[in-house]
C-alpha positions in Angstrom: -28.4 13.9 1.3 -29.7 16.7 -1.3 -32.3 18.9 0.8 -35.2 20.5 -0.7 -34.9 24.2 -1.0 -31.1 24.3 -0.3 -28.0 26.0 -1.0 -24.4 24.2 -1.7 -21.7 25.4 0.7 -18.3 25.7 -0.6 -17.4 22.5 0.7 -19.9 20.9 -1.6 -22.2 19.7 1.6 -25.8 20.6 0.9 -27.9 22.8 3.6 -31.1 23.4 4.2 -32.3 27.4 3.0 -34.9 27.5 5.8 -34.6 26.3 9.3 -35.6 26.9 13.1 -34.1 28.8 15.3 -33.8 27.3 18.7 -32.8 30.4 20.7 -34.7 30.7 23.9 -36.2 27.4 23.2 -36.3 25.3 26.6 -35.4 21.9 26.9 -38.7 21.0 27.9 -39.9 22.9 24.6 -37.4 21.3 22.6 -39.4 18.0 22.1 -43.1 19.5 21.0 -41.1 22.0 18.5 -38.9 19.7 16.8 -41.6 17.1 16.7 -43.9 20.1 15.1 -41.4 21.6 12.9 -40.2 18.1 11.6 -43.8 17.3 10.5 -43.9 20.9 9.0 -41.0 20.0 6.7 -38.4 21.7 8.5 -35.1 20.1 8.3 -32.1 22.5 9.5 -32.4 22.9 13.2 -29.8 25.9 14.8 -29.2 25.7 18.1 -25.8 26.6 20.3 -23.9 25.7 23.6 -25.3 28.9 25.2 -29.0 28.4 24.5 -28.7 25.5 26.8 -31.2 23.5 24.9 -28.6 21.0 23.5 -29.7 18.3 26.0 -33.4 18.8 25.1 -32.6 18.4 21.8 -30.7 15.4 21.8 -33.4 13.4 23.6 -36.1 15.1 20.9 -33.9 13.4 18.2 -33.4 10.2 19.7 -37.3 9.8 20.6 -38.4 10.9 16.9 -36.3 8.6 15.5 -35.8 10.6 12.1 -32.9 9.2 9.9 -29.7 11.0 10.7 -29.2 12.3 7.2 -32.5 13.5 6.8 -31.9 16.6 9.4 -29.2 19.2 9.5 -28.0 20.2 12.8 -25.9 23.3 13.5 -24.8 23.9 16.9 -22.1 26.9 18.1 -19.0 27.5 20.2 -19.6 29.7 23.2 -16.7 32.3 23.8 -15.3 31.0 27.0 -14.2 27.6 25.4 -11.8 29.8 22.9 -8.7 28.2 22.3 -7.3 25.0 20.6 -7.8 22.7 23.5 -10.8 24.0 25.0 -12.6 24.2 21.6 -11.8 20.3 21.2 -13.5 19.7 24.7 -16.5 22.0 23.7 -17.5 20.1 20.3 -17.2 16.9 22.6 -19.6 17.9 24.9 -22.0 19.2 22.2 -22.2 15.9 20.5 -22.8 14.3 24.1 -25.6 16.5 24.5 -27.2 16.0 21.4 -26.6 12.1 21.0 -25.2 12.4 18.0 -21.5 11.4 16.4 -21.4 14.5 14.4 -23.0 18.0 13.6 -23.7 19.0 10.0 -22.4 22.5 11.0 -20.4 24.3 13.7 -19.7 27.5 14.2 -17.7 29.9 16.4 -20.6 32.1 17.8 -19.1 35.5 18.4 -15.1 36.5 17.8 -14.8 37.7 21.0 -11.7 39.6 19.7 -10.5 41.1 23.0 -9.7 37.2 24.1 -7.2 37.0 20.9 -8.0 33.4 20.2 -10.2 33.4 17.3 -7.9 32.0 15.0 -6.5 29.4 17.2 -10.5 28.4 18.1 -10.7 28.3 13.9 -7.8 25.9 13.7 -9.6 23.4 16.3 -12.6 23.4 13.8 -10.6 22.8 10.9 -9.0 19.7 12.7 -12.6 18.7 13.9 -13.7 18.6 10.3 -10.7 16.4 9.4 -11.8 14.2 12.6 -15.4 14.0 11.1 -16.9 15.8 14.1 -18.8 18.1 12.0 -19.2 18.4 8.3 -19.2 21.9 8.0 -17.4 24.5 9.4 -18.3 28.2 10.0 -18.3 31.4 12.0 -21.2 33.8 13.5 -20.8 37.6 14.0 -18.0 37.6 12.4 -17.0 41.0 10.4 -14.7 41.4 7.1 -11.6 42.3 9.8 -12.3 39.0 11.6 -12.8 36.9 8.5 -9.8 38.0 6.5 -7.7 37.3 9.8 -8.6 33.6 10.1 -8.8 33.3 6.2 -4.9 34.8 5.7 -3.9 32.6 8.8 -5.2 29.4 8.0 -6.1 29.6 4.3 -9.5 27.9 5.2 -12.7 29.9 4.3 -15.6 29.6 6.7 -18.6 27.7 4.6 -21.3 30.1 6.4 -21.1 33.3 8.5 -24.4 33.6 10.3 -25.0 37.4 11.1 -27.9 39.6 12.4 -29.7 40.5 8.9 -33.0 41.7 8.0 -34.7 44.5 5.9 -34.0 47.3 8.2 -30.0 46.1 8.8 -29.2 44.4 5.6 -25.3 44.4 6.1 -24.2 44.9 2.3 -20.7 45.5 2.7 -20.8 42.0 4.6 -22.8 40.3 2.1 -20.0 41.4 -0.6 -17.5 40.3 1.2 -19.1 36.5 1.8 -19.9 36.9 -2.4 -16.4 37.6 -2.9 -15.1 34.6 -1.1 -17.8 32.1 -1.5 -19.3 32.2 2.2 -23.4 31.5 2.7 -24.7 34.6 4.5 -27.1 32.8 7.3 -29.7 35.5 9.1 -30.4 35.3 12.6 -33.2 37.6 13.9 -34.8 37.7 10.5 -37.9 39.0 11.1 -36.1 41.8 13.6 -37.4 40.2 16.6 -41.0 41.1 14.9 -40.4 44.8 15.7 -41.1 45.8 11.8 -44.2 43.4 11.0 -46.4 46.5 11.0 -44.2 48.4 8.4 -46.6 49.8 5.8 -44.5 49.0 2.7 -44.1 45.4 4.0 -47.9 45.3 5.0 -48.7 46.6 1.4 -46.2 43.9 0.0 -48.0 41.1 1.9 -51.7 42.2 0.9 -50.4 42.0 -2.9 -49.5 38.2 -2.6 -52.0 37.5 0.1 -49.4 36.4 2.8 -48.2 37.6 6.1 -45.3 40.0 6.7 -43.2 37.4 8.1 -44.0 35.5 5.0 -42.7 38.3 2.7 -39.8 38.8 4.8 -39.1 35.0 4.8 -39.2 35.1 1.2 -37.0 38.2 0.6 -33.9 36.2 2.4 -34.9 33.3 0.4 -34.5 35.3 -2.8 -31.4 37.0 -1.5 -29.7 33.7 -1.3 -29.2 33.5 2.5 -30.2 30.7 4.9 -32.8 31.9 7.2 -33.9 30.6 10.8 -36.8 32.2 12.3 -37.7 31.0 15.8 -41.2 30.3 16.8 -42.5 27.9 19.6 -45.9 28.5 18.1 -47.2 25.7 16.1 -49.4 28.0 13.7 -46.3 30.6 13.5 -43.9 27.4 12.9 -46.1 26.1 9.9 -46.7 29.9 8.6 -42.8 30.8 8.5 -42.6 27.9 6.2 -45.1 28.2 3.6 -42.9 30.6 1.6 -42.2 28.7 -1.6 -45.3 29.2 -3.3 -44.8 32.8 -4.0 -42.1 35.0 -5.5 -41.3 38.5 -5.1 -40.7 40.8 -7.8 -38.3 43.5 -8.7 -40.4 46.4 -7.6 -40.8 44.5 -4.2 -37.2 43.7 -3.8 -36.4 47.5 -4.5 -39.0 48.6 -1.6 -37.3 46.4 0.5 -33.7 47.2 -0.3 -35.0 50.9 0.7 -35.5 50.2 3.8 -32.1 49.2 4.9 -30.4 51.6 7.7 -26.8 51.6 9.3 -28.8 51.8 12.7 -31.5 49.4 12.3 -28.9 46.6 14.3 -30.8 45.3 17.2 -28.3 42.6 18.4 -24.7 43.2 20.0 -22.3 44.7 17.5 -19.3 42.3 17.3 -16.9 45.0 17.3 -17.6 46.2 20.5 -19.0 42.8 22.2 -16.6 40.6 24.3 -18.9 37.9 25.2 
């Protein structure tokens, strides 16, 4: 299915460019949050086995009864399930929890380099796709070093790399690597966990466009060609976050936001020094 406001992945599948992140959404919250998001025209939902809400999401999707090809579901394999056989078991468990025959995108959540298993795990994802358990495969929090290794070992390029990315931590080197290899950049923590919503430069851009700072930041992700998955459990915020397709940022706005980038802007863990 062709989604409105979407990107084409390197495997030719279509992916909505803006979705709802479900990190820290509980099983009990899932039904209400997903229903409100669907009513607001979200079609991409991003979860993970580590988020411990796949069961709630599965129940919500079953109860809402939307057509399967009208939604795009991403989930992720947690690090303790690295390795070929464990990964194969993990996706089966996720599919059972989600009450789905397949997911649209399956990601390795972290490279977990000290385990030394992310190449074998990537091979498992390649086979999952061949078996129809996932439409597309990708990774999350992989650096160029990690990406080069799985590509050279398997000759299969991830469709997506989901990474921490926001105006204060733009990861330009990694963006360039993605562009060179045809990998879509997907931004987690796209609003910087709300830490920068009072930044004077962003406030000025927001006033100029009669939008909120959050809307300006999300629009920036859209115009950069990223997939973006802001998280919220508040109905008003869920609606606000998707109302970004009725305005554009000009070159001056984009230059100002480019100037906000900082090497010290990372909020989450560093994949090179993290071994979940």
